[in-house]
Structure formats: C-alpha cells, structure tokens
C-alpha positions as CSV (number, residue, x, y, z in Angstrom):
1,M,87.4,-111.2,67.4
2,S,87.7,-108.4,64.9
3,A,85.2,-105.6,64.5
4,Q,84.1,-106.8,61.1
5,N,82.9,-110.1,62.5
6,L,80.4,-108.5,65.0
7,T,76.8,-109.0,64.2
8,C,75.1,-105.8,62.9
9,P,71.8,-104.8,64.5
10,A,68.8,-104.5,62.1
11,P,67.8,-101.1,60.9
12,I,65.4,-99.3,63.2
13,Q,63.1,-98.3,60.4
14,A,62.0,-99.2,56.9
15,D,64.3,-97.9,54.2
16,P,63.4,-94.3,53.4
17,Y,65.9,-94.0,50.6
18,P,66.0,-97.2,48.5
19,T,69.0,-97.5,46.2
20,R,71.2,-100.0,44.3
21,L,68.1,-101.0,42.4
22,H,67.7,-103.7,39.7
23,Q,66.6,-101.1,37.1
24,Q,66.2,-97.4,36.6
25,P,63.3,-96.1,38.7
26,E,60.3,-94.4,37.3
27,H,61.3,-91.1,39.0
28,P,64.9,-90.1,38.8
29,W,65.0,-88.7,42.3
30,H,63.1,-88.3,45.6
31,E,62.7,-85.2,47.7
32,R,64.8,-85.1,50.8
33,R,62.9,-85.7,54.0
34,E,65.2,-84.1,56.6
35,N,65.9,-80.4,57.2
36,T,69.4,-79.4,56.1
37,V,70.3,-76.9,58.9
38,K,69.0,-78.1,62.2
39,G,70.9,-76.1,64.8
40,R,70.1,-72.4,64.2
41,H,69.2,-72.1,67.9
42,L,72.7,-73.0,69.0
43,P,75.5,-70.5,69.5
44,G,78.4,-70.6,67.1
45,P,80.5,-68.7,64.6
46,L,78.3,-69.2,61.5
47,T,76.0,-66.3,60.7
48,E,72.4,-66.5,59.7
49,Q,73.5,-65.6,56.2
50,Q,76.1,-68.4,56.1
51,L,73.5,-70.9,57.4
52,D,71.0,-69.7,54.8
53,H,73.7,-70.3,52.1
54,F,74.3,-73.8,53.4
55,E,70.6,-74.5,53.5
56,E,70.1,-73.4,49.9
57,N,73.2,-74.7,48.3
58,G,74.3,-77.7,50.5
59,F,77.8,-76.3,51.1
60,L,79.7,-73.4,52.5
61,F,83.3,-72.3,51.7
62,E,85.3,-70.3,54.2
63,P,88.7,-69.1,52.9
64,G,91.3,-68.6,55.7
65,F,89.7,-70.9,58.2
66,L,93.2,-71.8,59.6
67,P,96.3,-69.6,59.7
68,P,99.5,-70.6,57.8
69,E,101.3,-71.9,60.8
70,E,98.6,-74.4,61.6
71,V,98.4,-75.4,58.0
72,A,102.2,-76.0,58.0
73,S,101.8,-78.2,61.1
74,L,99.0,-80.3,59.5
75,T,100.9,-80.6,56.3
76,E,103.9,-82.0,58.2
77,A,101.5,-84.5,60.0
78,M,100.1,-85.5,56.6
79,S,103.6,-86.2,55.2
80,E,104.4,-88.3,58.3
81,L,101.4,-90.5,57.5
82,L,102.0,-90.7,53.8
83,N,105.7,-91.8,54.4
84,R,105.0,-94.4,57.1
85,E,106.3,-97.6,55.5
86,D,104.4,-99.8,58.0
87,Y,101.2,-98.2,56.8
88,R,101.9,-98.7,53.1
89,G,99.8,-101.7,51.8
90,K,97.4,-101.6,54.7
91,P,93.7,-101.6,53.9
92,F,93.2,-98.1,55.3
93,T,95.8,-96.7,52.8
94,I,94.5,-96.3,49.3
95,T,96.6,-95.9,46.2
96,E,95.8,-94.5,42.8
97,P,94.1,-96.9,40.4
98,D,97.1,-97.4,38.1
99,S,100.1,-96.7,40.4
100,H,101.5,-97.0,43.9
101,E,100.9,-93.3,44.6
102,I,98.9,-93.0,47.8
103,R,95.6,-91.1,47.3
104,S,94.0,-91.5,50.7
105,V,94.8,-92.5,54.3
106,F,91.7,-93.2,56.5
107,A,91.1,-93.0,60.2
108,V,93.6,-90.2,60.6
109,H,92.2,-88.9,63.8
110,F,93.1,-92.2,65.3
111,L,96.5,-92.3,63.6
112,H,97.9,-88.9,64.4
113,R,97.5,-86.5,67.3
114,A,97.4,-83.4,65.1
115,F,94.2,-84.7,63.3
116,Q,92.7,-85.9,66.6
117,H,93.0,-82.4,68.0
118,L,91.6,-80.8,64.8
119,A,88.6,-83.1,64.9
120,R,87.8,-81.8,68.4
121,D,88.6,-78.2,67.7
122,P,85.7,-75.9,68.8
123,R,86.2,-73.7,65.7
124,L,85.2,-76.7,63.7
125,T,82.8,-78.6,66.0
126,Q,80.7,-75.5,66.8
127,R,80.1,-75.0,63.1
128,V,79.1,-78.7,62.8
129,E,76.7,-78.4,65.7
130,Q,75.0,-75.4,64.1
131,I,74.3,-77.5,61.1
132,L,73.5,-80.8,62.7
133,G,71.6,-79.5,65.7
134,G,72.8,-82.2,68.1
135,G,75.6,-84.2,69.5
136,H,77.9,-85.8,66.9
137,Y,80.8,-88.1,66.4
138,V,83.4,-88.7,63.6
139,H,81.9,-91.3,61.2
140,Q,85.0,-91.1,58.9
141,S,88.2,-89.2,58.6
142,R,90.9,-89.2,56.0
143,I,93.6,-87.3,54.2
144,N,93.4,-87.0,50.4
145,Y,96.5,-86.5,48.3
146,K,96.2,-85.8,44.6
147,P,99.8,-85.6,43.3
148,G,100.7,-83.3,40.4
149,F,100.0,-84.7,36.9
150,K,99.2,-88.2,38.4
151,G,96.2,-87.6,40.6
152,K,93.0,-89.1,39.2
153,G,89.5,-87.7,39.6
154,F,86.4,-89.0,41.4
155,N,83.1,-89.7,39.7
156,W,80.0,-87.7,40.6
157,H,78.3,-89.2,43.7
158,S,76.4,-88.5,46.9
159,D,78.3,-89.7,50.0
160,F,75.0,-90.4,51.8
161,E,74.0,-92.8,49.1
162,T,77.2,-94.9,49.9
163,W,76.9,-94.5,53.6
164,H,73.3,-95.4,53.5
165,A,73.7,-98.4,51.2
166,E,77.0,-99.8,52.6
167,D,77.4,-98.4,56.1
168,G,73.8,-98.4,57.3
169,M,73.5,-94.6,57.9
170,P,69.7,-94.1,58.4
171,A,69.1,-90.4,57.6
172,M,70.7,-87.2,56.2
173,H,72.1,-86.0,59.5
174,A,75.8,-85.8,58.6
175,V,78.1,-83.1,57.3
176,S,81.6,-83.3,55.8
177,A,84.4,-80.8,56.7
178,S,87.3,-80.6,54.2
179,I,90.3,-78.4,55.2
180,I,92.5,-77.9,52.2
181,L,96.3,-78.1,52.9
182,T,97.5,-76.8,49.6
183,D,96.2,-74.0,47.5
184,N,93.3,-75.1,45.3
185,H,93.0,-73.7,41.8
186,S,91.2,-74.5,38.7
187,F,93.8,-76.9,37.3
188,N,94.8,-79.2,40.2
189,G,91.5,-81.0,40.4
190,P,89.4,-79.0,43.0
191,L,86.2,-80.5,44.4
192,M,83.2,-79.7,42.2
193,L,79.7,-79.6,43.7
194,I,76.2,-79.3,42.3
195,P,74.5,-76.6,44.5
196,G,71.0,-77.5,45.6
197,S,71.5,-81.2,44.7
198,H,71.3,-82.1,48.4
199,K,67.6,-81.5,48.4
200,H,67.1,-84.6,46.2
201,F,68.0,-88.3,46.8
202,I,69.0,-90.1,43.6
203,P,68.6,-93.9,43.7
204,C,71.4,-95.7,41.9
205,V,71.2,-98.9,39.9
206,G,73.2,-102.1,40.3
207,P,73.8,-104.5,43.2
208,T,76.6,-103.9,45.7
209,P,79.4,-106.3,45.1
210,D,81.1,-108.0,48.0
211,E,84.1,-106.0,49.3
212,H,83.0,-103.2,47.1
213,H,85.1,-100.6,48.9
214,K,88.3,-102.1,47.6
215,Q,87.3,-100.9,44.1
216,S,85.1,-97.9,44.9
217,L,87.9,-96.1,46.9
218,K,90.0,-96.2,43.7
219,T,87.3,-95.8,41.0
220,Q,83.6,-95.7,41.9
221,Q,81.2,-97.2,39.4
222,I,78.4,-98.6,41.6
223,G,76.5,-95.9,43.5
224,V,77.0,-93.3,40.7
225,P,73.9,-91.6,39.2
226,S,73.1,-92.1,35.6
227,E,74.4,-89.5,33.1
228,Q,70.9,-88.6,32.2
229,T,70.0,-87.8,35.8
230,L,73.2,-85.9,36.3
231,A,72.6,-83.9,33.2
232,A,69.1,-83.0,34.4
233,M,70.4,-82.0,37.9
234,I,73.3,-79.9,36.5
235,S,70.9,-78.2,34.0
236,R,68.7,-77.3,37.0
237,H,71.4,-76.3,39.5
238,G,74.8,-75.8,37.7
239,I,78.3,-76.7,39.0
240,D,80.4,-74.8,41.5
241,A,84.1,-75.5,42.3
242,P,85.3,-73.4,45.3
243,T,89.0,-72.5,45.0
244,G,91.2,-70.7,47.5
245,P,94.3,-70.7,49.6
246,A,95.5,-73.5,51.9
247,G,93.7,-73.4,55.2
248,S,90.3,-72.8,53.7
249,L,87.3,-74.8,55.0
250,L,84.6,-76.5,52.8
251,L,81.6,-77.7,54.7
252,F,79.1,-79.7,52.7
253,D,76.0,-81.7,53.3
254,C,76.2,-85.5,53.2
255,N,73.8,-85.7,50.2
256,T,75.4,-83.0,48.0
257,L,76.5,-84.4,44.7
258,H,80.2,-83.8,44.1
259,G,83.2,-85.1,42.2
260,S,86.6,-83.9,40.8
261,N,88.7,-83.9,37.7
262,A,92.2,-85.3,37.4
263,N,95.1,-83.0,38.5
264,M,96.4,-81.6,35.3
265,S,98.9,-79.3,36.9
266,P,102.3,-79.9,38.6
267,D,100.8,-78.7,41.9
268,P,99.6,-81.4,44.3
269,R,96.1,-81.0,45.9
270,S,95.7,-82.3,49.5
271,N,93.1,-82.0,52.2
272,V,92.1,-83.4,55.6
273,F,88.5,-84.6,55.7
274,F,86.2,-85.3,58.6
275,V,82.6,-86.6,58.4
276,F,80.5,-85.7,61.4
277,N,77.4,-87.8,62.0
278,R,74.7,-87.0,64.6
279,R,74.8,-89.4,67.4
280,D,71.1,-90.3,67.1
281,N,71.8,-91.2,63.4
282,A,74.5,-93.9,64.2
283,C,74.8,-96.6,61.6
284,H,73.0,-99.9,61.7
285,K,72.8,-102.8,59.2
286,P,73.5,-101.6,55.7
287,Y,70.5,-101.0,53.5
288,A,72.0,-102.4,50.2
289,A,75.0,-104.6,51.1
290,K,75.5,-107.9,52.8
291,K,77.7,-106.5,55.6
292,R,79.1,-103.2,56.7
293,R,82.3,-101.9,55.4
294,P,85.5,-102.1,57.6
295,R,85.5,-99.8,60.6
296,F,88.3,-97.6,59.2
297,L,85.6,-96.4,56.8
298,G,82.7,-96.1,59.2
299,H,83.5,-95.5,62.9
300,E,81.0,-95.8,65.8
301,P,80.3,-93.4,68.7
302,D,82.8,-93.8,71.6
303,R,84.5,-96.7,70.1
304,L,88.3,-96.6,69.5
305,W,89.9,-97.9,66.3
306,Q,93.5,-99.1,65.9
307,A,95.5,-99.9,62.8
308,D,95.3,-103.6,63.5
309,D,91.5,-103.5,63.5
310,S,91.3,-102.9,59.8
C-alpha cells in the first residue's frame, strides 16, 4: 500500500491559523503566536547578533558558507539528478509552466548521497538547532534550477501557509535553508523576501483544489495573499533580495513572505533547499485540504522515502 493511502491522524489542536477562506477576512493578518528564535541557549556558530537579525527580519544571509570545492561537488550532484532520464516525468520532478525545462527535483536527500550528507552536516544542523530550539527532521528537500532567460518566477507566498493548509504542519517551528550553487545577482531572479513579515500570518482566500500541488509547483495561485495585503505589508517592511557568490547560505523562517522574478539574464540560478521541521511539530491531517500532499513534498520523521513511493 502506498504512503498516500495511509489514513492521516486528526490534528492535535484546533486550527490556530485558519486559511483558504471563503471570503476576505475582516483583519488582513493575525499576529504570530510562536517565538521565532527558540534555541539561544544551545551552542552553535550563530552569534547573538545573527540570531537577533533572524528574530527581527525572519531571515539571515551568510556569504561563503561553503568553499568552492564543495560547491563544485554539489553542482555536479545537481547535474546528475537533472540529467537522469528515468527521473524525467516523475511526480517529484517539476518542469517550467510552459516548457520541458526542469525547475525542481524534490526529495534530493533521498536521491543523492551528496545532499544526504549536506542535510546532516553539523555546520548546517547546528544553525538550525539554534533557531528551532529542539530536535528536527527534514520535512522537504529539493534542488531548484532557474535556467537563463527561461526560468520563471514564483508568486509571493508564505511556505507555512501551504504546509499548514496542505501538509498539516501545526505551528511555526520550521526553518528553510537555501544554499546557492550559482552566483546570485540582481538579474537572474534571486529570492526576494519581506523582512519582518514572519511576525504576521496572512489568511488566504479560496478552497484548495484536489491535487493542487500539480499546479502550484509550477504557478501558485491559491495560497497567495491579496495584492492589497501584500502592498500594505511591503509598505510597512520593504523588500530585500540577498545576492552573493555560490556557496552562500540563506536561512529563513517558515512564515517569511518571499517570491522571485523571472531570470532575465543568460546566467542560470540554482540552489539546494532543505526545510527543517521540529520533531514535536510533525505534520498531521491537513487543515484546509482533503488529504495530505504526496510524501516527496512532506516527509515524516524517521521514515524513508523512495522514488517509487511518489
């Protein structure tokens, strides 16, 4: 029996962050309930100043996290996955909306040893523990590849809104780690973030369609804040787009609003991406969907995944 057919347990609490509503709510956002940085007492490489920056802005950018030789090895691993003909057309391999160019491959820490090692690297996991304040597991992993001239953008969204609505993640106890494998500059579609937006949960309007991930991984339209709410949030906080050399690390809170433009340059933009969720925040029944998304999008603690499981 496949993983998708397993019965999902009920949520352990009433929904603290209702979303996918029938109409625009009276209040455009709710205040966040959870602390952002929860592990200041734990040893690790992040300084108090860096933790303060993450607490205030919802993200932290560290240029030069990995040396060039390690970046080269990861880039080779990425190319191996992108060029696997037996993976092309699989559910965990996502193409651009209007072409056969691959934009994402999911579950990469199960598909390639190099990404498995990186997901367990203490240089990364110690940073995660300082932010999450507890034991963690990889909820999601992927490589993103935005080819030159052809790579499309991503609409503004909060990952937590999707993970809460469609995966059943109860609370904001997750952090994303993006290690860029190509130089990021202003013209190849770098990730844009709204600093401080992680302090507010924005309910979204519209029911979750069945098999929504098949559309949303290409172009997300459900689970996207209204333009009026985004304009108010940007007016309050502004926009930041960290750029830097290959090997840089971007850590950002699960609820930080982010998006990206299309790649308007000839230079591809690629990264490897891990979502670390706290173990006591493991996913349950989704809060605004009939069933959980496939397991290549939302893993479980201590449970292996194989390409045939998708």
